[in-house]
C-alpha positions as CSV (number, residue, x, y, z in Angstrom):
1,M,-3.9,-9.9,1.1
2,K,-3.5,-7.4,-1.7
3,A,-0.6,-4.9,-2.0
4,V,-2.1,-1.5,-2.7
5,I,-0.6,1.9,-3.7
6,V,-2.3,5.2,-4.4
7,A,-0.5,6.9,-7.3
8,A,-0.4,10.7,-7.6
9,E,0.3,11.9,-11.1
10,R,3.6,13.4,-10.0
11,Q,4.7,10.0,-8.8
12,A,3.6,8.0,-11.8
13,K,7.2,7.0,-12.8
14,E,8.2,5.9,-9.3
15,V,5.0,3.9,-8.9
16,D,5.4,2.2,-12.3
17,N,9.1,1.3,-11.4
18,L,8.0,-0.1,-8.0
19,V,5.2,-2.2,-9.5
20,R,7.5,-3.6,-12.2
21,Y,10.2,-4.3,-9.7
22,I,7.8,-6.2,-7.4
23,K,6.4,-8.2,-10.3
24,R,9.9,-9.2,-11.3
25,L,10.9,-10.0,-7.6
26,D,8.2,-12.6,-7.0
27,K,5.2,-12.0,-9.3
28,T,3.2,-10.1,-6.7
29,E,0.5,-8.0,-8.2
30,V,0.1,-4.5,-6.9
31,M,-3.3,-2.7,-7.1
32,V,-2.6,0.8,-8.3
33,I,-5.3,3.4,-7.4
34,P,-5.1,6.8,-9.2
35,A,-5.0,9.6,-6.6
36,I,-8.1,11.8,-6.4
37,D,-6.4,14.5,-4.3
38,E,-3.2,16.0,-5.7
39,T,-2.6,18.5,-2.9
40,D,1.1,19.2,-2.2
41,E,0.5,19.7,1.6
42,Y,2.1,17.1,3.8
43,P,0.7,15.2,5.7
44,A,-2.7,15.9,4.1
45,R,-1.8,14.3,0.8
46,N,-0.6,11.1,2.5
47,N,-3.7,10.9,4.8
48,C,-6.0,11.4,1.8
49,A,-4.3,8.7,-0.2
50,F,-4.5,6.2,2.7
51,H,-8.2,7.0,3.3
52,Q,-8.9,6.7,-0.4
53,A,-7.3,3.2,-0.4
54,A,-9.2,2.2,2.8
55,K,-12.5,3.2,1.2
56,I,-11.8,1.2,-1.9
57,M,-10.6,-1.8,0.0
58,Y,-13.3,-1.6,2.7
59,G,-13.7,-5.0,4.4
60,E,-10.7,-6.5,2.7
61,P,-7.2,-6.7,4.2
62,F,-4.5,-4.9,2.3
63,F,-0.9,-4.0,2.6
64,W,-0.2,-0.3,2.1
65,L,2.7,0.6,-0.1
66,E,4.4,4.0,-0.6
67,P,6.2,4.9,-3.8
68,D,9.6,4.7,-2.0
69,S,9.0,1.3,-0.4
70,I,11.2,-1.5,-1.6
71,P,10.5,-5.2,-0.7
72,L,13.8,-6.9,-0.4
73,C,13.1,-10.6,-0.8
74,A,10.7,-12.9,-2.7
75,G,7.8,-13.9,-0.6
76,W,7.7,-10.6,1.3
77,L,4.0,-10.1,1.3
78,K,3.3,-13.7,2.4
79,K,5.8,-13.3,5.3
80,I,4.1,-10.1,6.4
81,E,0.6,-11.7,6.1
82,S,1.8,-14.6,8.2
83,A,3.2,-12.4,10.9
84,Y,-0.1,-10.4,10.9
85,S,-2.1,-13.6,11.1
86,D,0.0,-14.7,14.1
87,C,-0.7,-11.6,16.1
88,H,-4.5,-12.3,16.1
89,K,-5.5,-8.6,15.7
90,Q,-8.4,-7.4,13.6
91,F,-6.4,-4.5,12.1
92,M,-2.9,-3.2,12.4
93,L,-3.6,0.5,13.0
94,S,-2.9,1.8,16.5
95,A,-5.9,2.2,18.9
96,N,-5.8,6.0,18.5
97,Q,-6.7,5.9,14.8
98,H,-10.2,6.9,13.8
């Protein structure tokens, strides 16, 4: 599973810090996708970013990161992936997502 983040220009520093932190933590690579919609309106900007990542990652599992997310221990992505695998679900969005 890939770790993915969409980076708005205004969050470039935070995203860069997060990616470097994660690399130091356990060598996990984070796919950084430049944001195509720089709207300031919440929640539209967040929804657009997620949909942008979902289109790029279509058919591949991915773990969505936000610029303020902070993994706390080495192996974090493998632990999440294992827990996801154990739940035997096709996707982790709620049933009311379209």
